[in-house]
Wavefront OBJ file of the C-alpha trace (Angstrom):
o trace
v 97.358 -23.994 -112.633
v 94.066 -23.258 -114.373
v 93.278 -20.645 -111.719
v 96.533 -18.752 -112.391
v 96.037 -19.007 -116.129
v 92.538 -17.503 -115.740
v 93.922 -14.590 -113.682
v 96.606 -14.041 -116.282
v 93.976 -13.866 -119.050
v 91.919 -11.446 -116.940
v 94.962 -9.199 -116.482
v 95.781 -9.247 -120.204
v 92.154 -8.547 -121.129
v 92.025 -5.619 -118.707
v 95.325 -4.251 -120.013
v 94.165 -4.534 -123.616
v 90.870 -2.831 -122.687
v 92.658 0.228 -121.269
v 95.239 0.347 -124.006
v 92.657 0.159 -126.777
v 90.620 3.021 -125.356
v 93.799 5.057 -125.017
v 94.804 4.222 -128.587
v 91.471 5.433 -129.911
v 91.813 8.563 -127.814
v 95.295 9.294 -129.195
v 94.139 8.708 -132.775
v 91.171 11.001 -132.210
v 93.400 13.686 -130.737
v 95.659 13.613 -133.801
v 92.646 13.840 -136.114
v 91.277 16.748 -134.146
v 94.608 18.556 -134.478
v 94.413 17.972 -138.246
v 90.865 19.430 -138.188
v 89.373 16.078 -139.164
v 86.644 16.601 -136.615
v 84.299 13.909 -137.858
v 87.082 11.329 -137.783
v 88.029 12.483 -134.296
v 84.435 12.157 -133.102
v 84.275 8.582 -134.397
v 87.447 7.577 -132.542
v 86.458 9.358 -129.323
v 83.149 7.502 -129.548
v 84.984 4.178 -129.767
v 87.059 5.165 -126.743
v 83.986 5.888 -124.591
v 82.254 2.741 -125.830
v 85.198 0.753 -124.469
v 85.478 2.845 -121.316
v 82.201 4.611 -120.444
v 83.958 6.537 -117.653
v 86.664 7.968 -119.906
v 86.048 11.587 -118.921
v 88.833 13.059 -121.070
v 87.335 11.389 -124.129
v 83.912 12.940 -123.466
v 85.385 16.411 -123.003
v 87.670 16.055 -126.013
v 84.781 14.803 -128.140
v 82.881 17.916 -127.071
v 85.754 19.955 -128.550
v 85.410 18.194 -131.886
v 81.636 18.615 -131.862
v 82.031 22.302 -130.976
v 84.327 22.868 -133.952
v 81.859 20.925 -136.101
v 79.200 23.404 -134.923
v 77.290 20.642 -133.170
v 76.868 22.780 -130.078
v 74.101 20.728 -128.500
v 76.179 17.591 -128.958
v 79.098 19.337 -127.252
v 76.836 20.294 -124.348
v 75.612 16.715 -124.010
v 79.178 15.349 -123.885
v 80.200 17.870 -121.239
v 77.149 16.988 -119.188
v 78.146 13.313 -119.331
v 81.647 14.251 -118.185
v 80.201 16.235 -115.284
v 78.121 13.225 -114.239
v 81.354 11.223 -114.039
v 83.200 13.935 -112.139
v 81.257 17.032 -111.022
v 84.531 18.782 -110.178
v 86.035 18.518 -113.678
v 86.371 22.205 -114.571
v 87.218 21.737 -118.266
v 83.772 20.253 -118.838
v 82.101 23.396 -117.498
v 84.341 25.615 -119.636
v 83.492 23.714 -122.814
v 79.811 23.565 -121.965
v 79.784 27.294 -121.311
v 81.317 27.971 -124.721
v 78.728 25.816 -126.459
v 75.858 27.379 -124.513
v 77.048 30.809 -125.542
v 76.866 29.829 -129.199
v 73.284 28.701 -128.636
v 72.608 32.085 -126.960
v 71.983 30.464 -123.607
v 73.899 33.270 -121.954
v 72.613 32.717 -118.434
v 73.516 29.037 -118.704
v 77.010 29.964 -119.891
v 77.454 32.347 -116.947
v 76.375 29.574 -114.554
v 78.993 27.220 -116.002
v 81.791 29.793 -115.833
v 80.746 30.658 -112.277
v 81.054 26.968 -111.410
v 84.596 26.956 -112.810
v 85.404 29.948 -110.611
v 83.979 28.096 -107.592
v 86.178 25.100 -108.408
v 89.263 27.122 -109.349
v 89.040 30.630 -107.868
v 92.527 31.484 -109.143
v 91.709 30.611 -112.770
v 91.964 34.030 -114.466
v 90.644 32.788 -117.812
v 87.324 31.730 -116.286
v 86.693 35.340 -115.248
v 87.391 36.548 -118.793
v 84.991 33.969 -120.263
v 82.270 35.124 -117.900
v 83.100 38.777 -118.562
v 82.707 38.219 -122.292
v 79.185 36.829 -121.826
v 78.271 39.695 -119.500
v 79.472 42.110 -122.170
v 77.160 40.406 -124.685
v 74.313 40.979 -122.227
v 75.438 44.627 -121.916
v 76.245 44.144 -118.245
v 79.325 46.287 -118.675
v 79.864 46.945 -114.981
v 79.732 43.224 -114.247
v 82.148 42.517 -117.074
v 84.566 45.183 -115.828
v 84.477 43.595 -112.393
v 85.370 40.190 -113.870
v 88.187 41.584 -116.013
v 89.515 43.390 -112.944
v 89.616 40.094 -111.059
v 91.379 38.439 -114.001
v 93.949 41.250 -113.980
v 94.457 40.808 -110.234
v 95.264 37.148 -110.863
v 97.327 37.748 -114.011
v 98.540 41.292 -114.564
v 100.698 40.451 -117.585
v 98.038 39.679 -120.187
v 97.493 42.741 -122.379
v 94.156 41.403 -123.663
v 92.563 41.788 -120.245
v 93.459 45.479 -120.086
v 92.388 45.956 -123.696
v 88.978 44.378 -123.105
v 88.414 46.331 -119.889
v 89.457 49.504 -121.688
v 86.843 48.835 -124.361
v 84.150 48.533 -121.726
v 85.219 51.739 -119.999
v 85.156 53.466 -123.386
v 81.566 52.278 -123.931
v 80.659 53.694 -120.514
v 82.328 56.992 -121.506
v 85.007 56.607 -118.841
v 87.568 57.867 -121.326
v 90.345 58.592 -118.840
v 89.974 55.148 -117.302
v 90.013 53.638 -120.784
v 93.227 55.507 -121.655
v 94.927 54.055 -118.575
v 93.940 50.515 -119.557
v 94.874 50.870 -123.231
v 98.187 52.440 -122.231
v 98.971 49.496 -119.965
v 98.000 47.120 -122.748
v 100.367 48.927 -125.124
v 103.199 48.586 -122.603
v 102.629 44.837 -122.492
v 102.237 44.544 -126.265
v 103.661 47.567 -128.129
v 102.837 46.025 -131.515
v 99.064 45.807 -131.098
v 97.831 48.740 -133.169
v 94.306 48.865 -131.745
v 95.622 49.996 -128.363
v 96.846 53.224 -129.973
v 93.686 53.524 -132.043
v 91.517 53.508 -128.920
v 93.875 55.772 -126.987
v 93.570 58.233 -129.856
v 89.775 57.988 -129.857
v 89.544 58.414 -126.092
v 91.884 61.403 -126.089
v 89.912 63.055 -128.865
v 86.754 62.557 -126.780
v 88.290 64.581 -123.934
v 89.721 67.074 -126.433
v 93.356 66.142 -125.895
v 93.974 66.488 -129.601
v 97.779 66.548 -129.487
v 97.712 63.270 -127.584
v 95.222 61.761 -130.012
v 97.414 62.765 -132.964
v 100.421 61.094 -131.326
v 98.429 57.899 -130.725
v 97.007 57.729 -134.247
v 100.549 58.281 -135.553
v 101.724 55.228 -133.604
v 98.871 53.197 -135.073
v 99.903 54.358 -138.546
v 103.492 53.274 -137.913
v 102.189 49.777 -137.221
v 99.712 49.735 -140.097
v 100.213 52.388 -142.758
v 97.510 50.867 -144.990
v 94.591 51.606 -142.670
v 92.809 54.639 -144.121
v 90.707 55.266 -141.017
v 93.788 56.121 -138.944
v 94.662 58.927 -141.356
v 91.045 60.112 -141.325
v 90.989 60.254 -137.525
v 94.364 61.955 -137.290
v 93.170 64.443 -139.877
v 90.088 65.139 -137.753
v 92.237 65.863 -134.698
v 94.466 68.163 -136.763
v 91.325 69.848 -138.050
v 90.217 70.455 -134.439
v 93.634 72.019 -133.723
v 93.218 74.204 -136.844
v 96.207 72.543 -138.483
v 94.405 72.693 -141.798
v 97.337 71.816 -143.991
v 98.138 68.763 -141.871
v 94.496 67.740 -141.932
v 94.376 68.148 -145.713
v 97.377 65.841 -146.093
v 95.831 63.165 -143.878
v 92.415 63.294 -145.537
v 94.088 63.020 -148.927
v 96.003 59.923 -147.810
v 92.809 58.413 -146.435
v 91.119 59.003 -149.801
v 94.060 57.467 -151.635
v 93.792 54.298 -149.557
v 89.992 54.114 -149.375
v 87.829 56.833 -150.932
v 84.799 57.380 -148.672
v 82.161 60.087 -148.566
v 83.297 61.175 -145.082
v 86.887 61.719 -146.210
v 85.812 63.733 -149.257
v 83.380 65.785 -147.215
v 85.913 66.582 -144.491
v 88.584 67.412 -147.044
v 86.097 69.722 -148.727
v 85.554 71.546 -145.443
v 89.307 71.975 -145.017
v 89.644 73.322 -148.554
v 86.970 75.909 -147.786
v 89.079 76.969 -144.777
v 92.076 77.265 -147.115
v 90.039 79.317 -149.627
v 90.086 76.545 -152.239
v 86.389 76.804 -153.056
v 86.336 75.148 -156.478
v 88.324 72.146 -155.268
v 86.200 71.950 -152.124
v 82.998 71.814 -154.167
v 84.438 68.994 -156.259
v 85.077 67.059 -153.033
v 81.529 67.718 -151.829
v 80.195 66.492 -155.155
v 82.278 63.335 -154.860
v 80.925 62.768 -151.346
v 77.430 62.987 -152.799
v 78.287 60.454 -155.488
v 79.447 58.095 -152.741
v 76.113 58.276 -150.950
v 76.198 61.323 -148.640
v 72.764 62.828 -149.265
v 73.207 65.570 -146.662
v 76.166 67.045 -148.529
v 73.879 68.629 -151.127
v 72.739 71.172 -148.559
v 76.398 72.165 -148.164
v 76.790 72.360 -151.944
v 73.703 74.602 -152.150
v 75.115 76.904 -149.480
v 78.713 77.174 -150.665
v 79.001 76.101 -154.266
v 76.133 77.734 -156.178
l 1 2 3 4 5 6 7 8 9 10 11 12 13 14 15 16 17 18 19 20 21 22 23 24 25 26 27 28 29 30 31 32 33 34 35 36 37 38 39 40 41 42 43 44 45 46 47 48 49 50 51 52 53 54 55 56 57 58 59 60 61 62 63 64 65 66 67 68 69 70 71 72 73 74 75 76 77 78 79 80 81 82 83 84 85 86 87 88 89 90 91 92 93 94 95 96 97 98 99 100 101 102 103 104 105 106 107 108 109 110 111 112 113 114 115 116 117 118 119 120 121 122 123 124 125 126 127 128 129 130 131 132 133 134 135 136 137 138 139 140 141 142 143 144 145 146 147 148 149 150 151 152 153 154 155 156 157 158 159 160 161 162 163 164 165 166 167 168 169 170 171 172 173 174 175 176 177 178 179 180 181 182 183 184 185 186 187 188 189 190 191 192 193 194 195 196 197 198 199 200 201 202 203 204 205 206 207 208 209 210 211 212 213 214 215 216 217 218 219 220 221 222 223 224 225 226 227 228 229 230 231 232 233 234 235 236 237 238 239 240 241 242 243 244 245 246 247 248 249 250 251 252 253 254 255 256 257 258 259 260 261 262 263 264 265 266 267 268 269 270 271 272 273 274 275 276 277 278 279 280 281 282 283 284 285 286 287 288 289 290 291 292 293 294 295 296 297 298 299 300 301
């Protein structure tokens, strides 16, 4: 009878042990969701004290430490999780994020590469690695990773948008336009797709196309002065001086900058409005454009 009673106590003790660790984990998770990161860390710590092999608790505690900006602590927790299970991909992802914040870019790439080895169909791992490569200005390598992510998941507009940015930096403007256009098909309400399409088209002197793209960006965000400035510049290049004047004036109304005043002054010269043009040049000078005084000397004195 005593033997059975002892086994019963052992079973209850073991059950309580697991349940208590799980309870601390659940409490910590709730605190983390409420952004009480320090409270979450304390409860995750209690969970791993009860169960030193509680891998989810180590990885989750690394999350809380990451959001508390304790990046080294997050790395240490992920390393502990990896010791428990070297094939636990989430630990490598979290450790890579923390390493990136500490500017250990090569270490972050190694961790993301390990995730790809463990889960070759995990599209997000390629985008994490691509982002670090972009930081290192390995644009070709980043494009390759985004391309692989797109192969695995062709419905995420962010992947096309990020690859388009890289192509733009490499002056592959036509390739960038294709990517930004695909991104806009997947998410028609993301204004920056149209902004970059407009920029890329202006780079290859497709000014009508750039005007159309900047107009779409304006429809989505009519308070952004820079869109009017850029559309005005494309109209200027097409010698639509009146249209350019209207756009520069709207840009100035929203956010008066030296560039907008200077460009509007140039348009006014084209329209034979010399006095008004010189006032715009003067305003550009007041806003910090030192080079404008050469223009004033040439046209306004």
